[in-house]
C-alpha positions in Angstrom: 160.5 299.5 216.8 160.1 300.6 220.4 158.7 298.4 223.1 155.0 298.8 223.8 152.5 297.4 226.3 149.8 297.0 223.7 149.5 293.9 221.5 149.2 294.6 217.9 146.3 292.1 217.4 144.3 294.0 219.9 144.8 297.2 218.1 143.6 295.6 214.8 140.5 294.4 216.7 139.9 297.9 218.0 140.1 299.4 214.5 137.9 296.6 213.0 135.3 296.9 215.8 135.1 300.6 215.0 134.0 299.8 211.6 136.9 299.4 209.3 136.8 296.7 206.7 140.5 296.5 206.2 143.4 297.8 208.3 147.0 298.4 207.1 149.9 297.3 209.1 151.1 300.9 209.3 147.8 302.2 210.6 147.7 299.6 213.4 151.3 300.4 214.3 150.6 304.1 214.4 147.5 303.7 216.5 149.6 301.5 218.9 152.2 304.3 219.2 149.5 307.0 219.7 147.7 305.0 222.3 150.9 304.1 224.2 152.0 307.8 224.2 148.6 308.9 225.4 148.5 306.2 228.1 151.9 307.3 229.3 150.8 311.0 229.6 147.7 310.0 231.5 149.6 307.8 233.8 152.2 310.4 234.6 149.5 313.0 235.3 147.5 310.6 237.5 150.7 309.9 239.5 151.2 313.7 240.1 147.5 314.0 241.1 147.8 311.1 243.6 151.0 312.5 245.1 149.4 316.0 245.3 146.6 314.3 247.3 149.2 312.8 249.7 148.7 309.2 248.4 151.1 306.7 246.9 148.2 304.8 245.3 146.9 305.9 242.0 143.1 305.6 242.0 140.6 305.4 239.2 139.6 308.9 240.0 143.1 310.1 239.3 143.1 308.4 236.0 139.7 309.9 235.1 140.8 313.4 236.0 144.1 313.1 234.3 142.4 311.8 231.1 139.9 314.6 231.3 142.7 317.2 231.6 144.7 315.7 228.8 141.8 315.1 226.5 140.0 318.2 227.2 136.9 316.6 228.6 136.1 314.4 225.6 
């Protein structure tokens, strides 16, 4: 398994709080992989946006814009 920044227990809680009665280990692992991948994409895009703006600091607005671009405004 690859290293991740998201704890598996937190992923189980997210799925359960979303309404699932039961969560398979495979489902929790897959959501963790998907969320990690998405977070990496957003972070990389936000870094590009901050550098384009002439900053070395990534701001919340960079994250919001990057997420909007990647997720298509969801």
